[in-house]
Every structure is written in structure tokens, then in C-alpha cells.
N, C-alpha and C positions, 0 to 999 in steps of 0.2 A: 474134182467134181464133188460137191457137198453130198454126203450120204444122209438120207432121211428115212426114218421109220418111226413108228409109235413109241418104241422103247427109247430111242435117242431123244425124242421130243420130251418124254416124261423125265428122262435123266437130266436134261439140260435146262428145262423150263424153270424160270424164277417167277414166283408169285408173291406179291406183298399182300398178306392177309388183311391188313388194315385198310388199304386203299384200293385193292384189286388191280393195281398196275401189274402188268406181266411183261416179261422179256423172254423171247424165244430166240436162242442163237443156234438151234440145232441144224439150221440149213446154211450156216456160215462157214462150215469146214471144221469147226471146233469139235473135238471129241474128248472122252475121258483121258486118253493118253496125253493129248496136248495140254490139258489142264494140269496134269501131274508134272509135266516137264516145265511148266511155267510157275510152279509154286515158289521157287527161290527168287526169280525176278519180281514176282508180285509182292513177296515179303519185303523186298527193298523198296518197292513203290509205296507200300503201306507205311513203312518207316519214314520215308521222305515226306509223305503227306502229313503224318503226325507232327513232324518237325515244322512244317509250313504252318499248320494250324496253331502251333504253340508260339509262333511269332518269330521263327528263324528268318534270316534274310534270304528270301527265295528269288529276289530279283537283284543279283549282285551288280548288274550294269548301272543301276540307279540307287543301289544301297537301300532297297525298300523291302518291307514285309509284304506279304500277300494275304489280305484278310477278308475276302468277300464272304467266307463262311461265317465270320463273326456277326455279319449283318443280320443273320437269321437267328442267332443265339448269342447275344452280347456277353453272356457269362463266360464264353470261351475266349474272349479277347484277353491279350496278355497283360494289359495294364488297366487300373481303375479309370484312368482318364479316357481311354478308348471306349470302355464299356459305357461310361456316362455320356460320351459324345454320341454314340449310337442311339441310346435310349432317348436322349433329349431331342435329337434330330427327328426321330420317328414321331415322338409326341408333338413336336412343334409343327411338323408338316401336316399332320392330321388336323390339328387345331386350325391351321391356316386354311386348309381346303374347306373345312366346315364353315369358316367365316366367309369365304368367297361364295360358297354355294347358298348360304343363308342370307347373303346380302349385307353382312356387317362390314365387310370390306368391299367397297363399290368402285366402279369406274368413274372417271371424272364427270361424264355427262350422260349417265344412264343409271337405271335403278339397280342393275346387277350384271355381273359377267355371265355370258352365255356360251362363249367360245374360249378355247385355249389354243394358242399357236406356239408350238415347240420349235425352237431354233437350235439345231445341233447337227452333228455328223458322226458317222462311225458308231462307236459304242454309246455315244450320247443321243443316238436316234434309233438305231436298229432294234434294240431291246424295247424301248418305249413304243415304237411303231408296232412291233409284233404283239405285245401285250394289249395295246389299245385295240387293235383289229380283232384279236382273238376273243376279247371279253366285252366288246362294245354292245350296247343295246339302245333301243329307241328312247328308253327312260333315263339315259345318262343326263345328269344335270348340266354338264358342259360338253359341247362337241369339240373334238380335238383335231388339229391340223398340224402339218409338219413342213418346215423348211429344212431339208436334209441335204442340200447341195448348194453350189454357188451359181446355179443356172437361173438367169434373170427371168426367162420365160416360165420356168417352173414356179418361181416365186409369184409371178403375176397370176398364174393359174390358181394357186392356193388362195391368194387374196380375193380372186373372183368367186371362189367357192364359199368364202366367208360371207360374200354377197351383202355388202352394206352394213355388216355388223361389227366392223373394226372398232367402233367406239364401245362395244360390249365384249371386246376380246382381250384376254390376259395373255401376254407373251412371256414364255419361259425360255430363257437363254441358258444353254448348258455347255460349258467348256471349262476343263480343269485349269488350264493356263490362262484362258482368255485371249490367247494369241493365235488360236486356230483360225486361219484366214477364211475358210468357208463359213464358219459360224459368225465371225466378226462381220463378214459381208452381209450375211442374212440379217443380223441385228441392225446394221446401218440401213438396209433396205426397208425393214419394217418400221424402224424409227422414222424414216422419211415419210412413210404412209401416215403415221400419227401426226407428224409435223404439218403435213399438207391439210390435215383435218382440223388443225388448230388445237390439238390435244397434247398434253405433256406425256411423253413416253414413260417417264418414271412412275406415273400413277397407274400404269398398265403393265408394268414389267416386274419380273422375278428372275433372279440369277441362281444357278446351281454351279458352284465354282470352287476353286481352291482358295484358302485363306491368303489374302494379300496378293492375289493374282491381278492382272490387268483388268479383268472383268469385275472382280470384287471391288477394286478401287473406283472403277467407273460407276458401278451401281450405287456405291456409297455417295459419290459426288453428286449424282443426279437423283438421289433420294428414291430409289426403287422400293417397291412395296416390301420385299423381303429378299434375303440371301440365305441359301442353304449350302452346306459344305460338300465338297468333293475331296476325299482324303487321298493322300499319295499312296496309301496301301491298298487302294481299290483301283484296279485297271479298268479302262473303259469297256472292254468286252465282257467283263464280269461285274458290271455295275448296276444291273437291273434291279437288284434288291437294296440298292442304296438310294439316296435322294434323287439320283439321276432317273431311276424308273418309278420311284414311289411318289414323287411330287406330281408328275403328270397323271399317273394312275389315280391318285387320291382326288385330284381336281376333276378328273373325268367321272369320278364316283364309283370306281372299281373297288373290289374287295381286297385291299392290300393286306389285311390280316390273313385272309385265306391264302394269298400268294406266299407270304412269309412262312405260314404254317406248312404249306406243301413243300417249300424248299427246305425248311428245318427238318421235317420228317424224312425227306430223301437224304439229307446230310447224315442223319442217324443210321439209315440203312447202309449207306455207302462207307461208313466207318468200320463195318464188320471186317475182321481179318479172315473170315471164312469166304473163300472165293465164290462158292456155290450160293452163299447168302448175300452177296454183294453185287447188285445189278451194274454198278459202274465198273467194277473189276471184270465182270463177265463181258460187258460191252467193249471195254478196252482190249480185252484178249481177242474178241471177235474181230475188231479192227485189225489187230496185229496179225491174226491168222489170214484174214481176207486179203491183205495187201502185203504180206510177207515182211511186215515190220519196216517197209521201205517206201510206203506210199505208192506202190505199183498199180493200185487200182483206185478209181474215183469212188466217192461216197455219194450215192443218190438218195436223197430224202424224199419219201413219197407218202405224205399224210393223206388219209382219206377223210378229210374234213376241210371245208372252205375256211373255217376259223383258224386253221393252222397253215394257211397258204404262205404266210411270211416267215414261217419257222426256218425254212432253208436259208433265207437271206440272213437271218439272225445267226444261224450256225456257221455260215460262211466266214464271218469275221471271227467268231469264237474259236473255230477249229483251224482255219487257214492262217490267221494271224498268230495263233499260239504255236502251231506245229510247223509252219513253213519257215524253216531255218537253214542257213548255209552251213553252220558249224554246230558240232555237238558240245557237250559240257567240257570236253578235253581240248577243244579248239581244233578238232579235225574237221575237214570239209566233208559234209555228208549230204547236203541238199535234201533235207527231209521235208515232208509235208503230206497233206491229204486234200485233194480237190473235192469240193462239195458243190452239188447243184441239185435242183429239184423244184417242183411247183406243188402239184396236188393231184390226187386221184379222184375221179377216174379221167380227168382232163389229160393227164400225161399218157394214158393208154392210147390216146388219139394223136400223140405227138411223137415221143421218142421210144416208147416201149418196144416197138418193132425192132429197133436196133438193139435194145437191151436183150431181147430174146434171141435174135438171129444174127446179130452183128458181132463186132469185136468184143471179146470178153475182157473188158478193162474197167470193171466197176463191181460194186456190191450195193444192193438196195437195202435201205431201212424202211420197211413199211410201218406206218403208224395208223392203227385202227382205233376208232372211237365206238364203244359199244352202244351208247345211247345217242341216237342221231337226231332226235327231236323231242322237245319237252311237252308236246301235245300229241294227240292221236293222229295217225296218218291215214289218208285215203288209200285205197287199193288201185294201182294202175293196171293191174291184171288180177284175175281171180286169186286171192290169197297172197298177193305180192305188192309190197309198197316200194316207194322210191328208195327208202333206206335199206330194204332187202336187196335191191339191185346194187347199192353202194357196197354192202357187205359181200355180196357175191362177186363183185368186180375185183376187190382186193384179194379175196381168196383165190379166184380163178387166175388172176395175173400172177400171184406168187407161185401157184402150182405150175403155170406155164414156164415161168422163169426157172423153177427147180428142175422141170423136165428137160430144160435146155442146159442143165449143168451149171447154172449161174448161182452165185452165193447171195443170200439174203438174211436179214434180221427182222424180227417182228416185235414192235412195242405196242401194247394195247392199254388204253386208259378207259375208265368207265364212262367219262363224259368230259367235255371241255369246260373247265371251271377255273376259277382263280387258284384253287388248290392244285389241280392237275397241271396247270401251266407252271406253277412254282416247282412242282416235282420234276417236270421235264427240264427246266432251266438248271436246277441243281444237279440232276443226273448227268447232263452233258458237261457241265463245269467240272465235275469230279472225274468223269471219264477222260476228258482232255488232260487233266493233271496226271492220272495214272499212265495213260498212253505215252505222254511226254517222257515220263521216267523210264518206261520200258525201252524207248528208243534213244534215251540218253541226251535229250535236248532241254533247253530252258523254255518253258511254255509261257513265261511271264514277262518277256521283253519283246521288242519289235524293232530291231536295229535297221531293218530295211525300209520302214515306213517313212523315215525322214528323207530318203534319197529323192523320192518324187517331189516332195515339198521344196527341197533345195533347188532341184532342176527347174521347177515352176517359177521360183523366185528369180532365177537367172534369165528365164524367158521374158519375164515382165521388165527386168532391167534392160534387156536388149530392145524390148518394144519401145521404151522411152527414147532410146537412141535412134531407132528406125523412124519414129514420128518426127524427131528433130531433123533427120536427113531429108525426109519427104517435104517437110515445111520449108527447107532451104532450097528445094528445087523450084524451077520457074513453072514449067508446064508438064514436063514428063521426066520420068526417071526409070531405069531398069532395075530388076532385082539385083543383078550383079553390081550395079553402081551403088545401090543402097548398101549392100554387104561390104563393098570396098570402103564406102564412106564411114561406116561404123566399125570397121576392122573385124568383121565376122567372117571366118573361113567357111562356116557351114551355111551356104546360101539357101538351102532348103528351109532353115529356120526363118529366114527373112521372108521367103515366099509365103509361108503359112501365116506369119504375123501380118503381112500386108493384106492378104485375103480376109483375115479376120477384121482388120481395120476398115476395109472397104465395105464389107457386108453390113457393118454397123455404123456407116456414115461417119467414120472417124478419119482425121488427118487429111481430108480433101481428096482422097483417091476416088476416081470414077470407077465403080465396080466392074462395069462391062468391059473395061479396057485391060483387065488383068490376064496376061498370058505368060507362059514360061519364057518364051524367047523374045517377046515384044517389050514395049515400054509401058509403064503405068502412066495414064494421063492424070494430071493433077488439075483440079479446078481451084484456082486461087481463092475464089469466093467461099469455098468450103473449108479452107485451111484455118 
């Protein structure tokens, strides 16, 4: 049970005097004695981080450096070429965004661009979506939209939201390799929309990709407006301060200078070798204590701000893809990880906080409070009380109730939601993930399990082609078992799901209402 009193609060509270960001781990179970015992492991973590920032190969699986910290301070990059590339890219993307917003670069059949459509997935979408939602305003020069899946209905919804302004829409396609299927599919879908309108896709398209990638070559061939780099030393989940995040943010009109400054200042704070003065070290140790260094408890992210609603989705990839590993650095099977979920307060008080207080104790909460909740004056909803007062009261009351129930929690407080504070939060969690990974002895910078699902999906699509051929060879009806036998597939369930998908989407001539497990699928030859 976390011990809490005023003295422990004062002892463990971190306050950044420059930005007023605060971190309170006093209710996480951490105490002075625990910090003392972790001095040596943290010293190793500090040393490993120094090596990473100096350009060591931190991702041995792919023989790559890990350099997202250089994006906020190019002078730290290990070579003059990398420093120049960072500076040139930032300067070029700002210039490009200005020309788009001012109408010097124009769409094919309109005066200026008014919308941005970002096509990406995972790290190429989660960070940009979080930042776009957190910092958007009605005065943004371009409204931003996202294709972040290969769901055709979802893409149709986004196109309908653009509402007839596709001829004034700039599409940004983001993929390091250019071979990511979801992104490739989204690009082809949106290109089809431009084609149907009689517009040249290249005059409305920008790529963010690796040099020489499939996407890079495609963009050159079709004369896209611009191509910005994705470097192999920046992973997708840590790419928000690269062109991946900065291009859409600059086009939207957000303060990317403030974002980079906030991240750079947090980087400075989290380089301190004094644990008490390093918020990322304190946060990593709080995670370690709360889940016994083995991921035994889930991490609940609970920000009391609508603008931070997507933060937990962003952190899911950053934390779970980084820390969810089968093996440690020595090759031992350890099955490490931290499960992350959350939405926002006080909405979640009416959803799952009941279980958090009274149910199974398998979590720890990170409350994120925002001191300034409105930039104009607020009316009183009761005598002397505003809606913002209620919001503040709810997070404090909920945390107290959680503490009384013996449940662990952490509190991060920022003065306001701004480009600067968003940059701070991004950099804080990036560094924390790195420290925690070192404490538990795993590689945070590779993702060997990610490819498994992609390979399995490819095999399903290959099987689907065989299933279609078998169905088309049938005269009027065929059973699931007969299809499986015809294509040589022992797993009949796969064939069943493929056939249902084909029928629901008017493919291969299957009459949808005829599909049963034990019966035969009716085939309409006219639909084949």
C-alpha cells in the first residue's frame, strides 16, 4: 500500500522552476530507501543513455543508431552530415508550409489549399493525430484529417468530412519503407478520389519517407510537390519531432518551434545524473516499483483535459511496442511489457474508476492535471464555483479515493496545454521508456513481433486468391469443407471467414444469406 503524507510529498516532488511542470511519485510506493537501492541500476541506465545519444548502435537487430534526441538539438548529432540534414529539413519544411498557407504553392484547380489529409499508420499517425488534436484551433490555416487504417468505410467517412473540398486538399503520405500495406492502400484510395475528379494526384501530394524507398521513387516518378526524409535512425514511435510530425503540424499552422523547444528543454532536464532532479528517472523508477519491474500491473493514463484525450493512444505504441519483448538483452525469455490504457477525466470516473477503486488491484494510475483550464474568464455554475473548479476537484477527489483504497498513482501537472508543454510530455515519456528498458534489461528500440501479424495477413490474402478460384470453379454451390479441400487448406475456419468476407462485400458470386457452417454456399454464376 503506498504511504502518503506531507513530508513524503515534499521529499519526492519534482518541480521544474522554468516551466512549472511537476511530477509527484509519492503515492507510487517509492520512498527514500527504494531510491537509494536503485542508485547503481540507474547509474547504468544513465551511462547507456549517454552512449545512445553519442551515436552507439542501440538497435543491433537492424544495426542502427537511435537519434530522436538529436532532432531537438542537432548539435548533439554524431556527424556533421546528420546535423546538416536535421537543420536543412526543418528549414525546408517550414518554408514549404509557409508557401502552402500563403498560396504560393497552389492546388491544380483552386486558389489555395485549405485541408491536409495525412495517410499513415502506427508511429506515422499516432503522434501527428495526438499533437493535431491537442493544439488545434478554429484559426488553423489548414484543417487536418487522417487515414490511419485500411478500413474502406473509415476512409469514406474521412472523405465525406472533407465535404467537397478534395480539390483544395493536400495529401501527406508517410511511410519509411513505402511498403507498409495500410499506408499504400490509403494512398491508392485517395489517389482514386483525385483521379475521379480529373485531378493529378502529384499536384496535391507530399511524401515523408526514406531515401530510395518505394514511396520515394513513386513520388519522384509522378512529380509530387515535395519529399521529406525519414531517417533510419529515427523509429516510428519516436518520430513526432522529425518530419513525420513536423510536416503536418507546420501545415496545420501549429507552433513547431515551441514543440521542439519544450522537447529540448525536457531533454536537458532528463540528462541529469541526479535522480531527484531527473523527472524521467523518477518516473521510470515509479513504474519499476509499481509493477515490480515485471509489468505486473497496467498503466492507466488519466489526463484531466479534453485536449490530451489521445495521449494514451500515443503512449500505447511508445510504451507497449518498446517494452513488450519476449527476450532480454542476454537472450533469456522474460516476456516483459507494460499495458497502457486510458481516456480522460472526469469521463473515466463514470466508466471504470469504480473498478480501479474497489476491484482487482492490477494497475497504477498516472493523473495528468492542467492548471489553466481556459484562456478566458469562466462563468460560475454555482456560487463561487466554475466548471474548471469542478474538473480540478474531480481529479483531486478521485486520486484521494484511489489512495484511500491502497492503490498506487502518479501525478504530472503542467501549467497549460501548449506546443511547449506537449513537447515536454513527449520527450519525458521517450526518455522514461529508455531508462525503464535499461532497468529491466530489454531492447526498447526494436520490434521483432510486429512483423508476425503482417506475414500472417499476407498468407491469408494468398489463400483468399485460391478460395476465389475454387468458388468460381463451382457451378451452383460448394461447402466450406469442399473449398478447403480444393485449395489444400487444413484450417477450414480460415476458409469460412474468407468466404463470409467475400460474400458480405459482393465478391466471388457467393449469395450472402446462404452461408452456414454445415450447409453449402450458393453461388450465383451471374455474380462470378
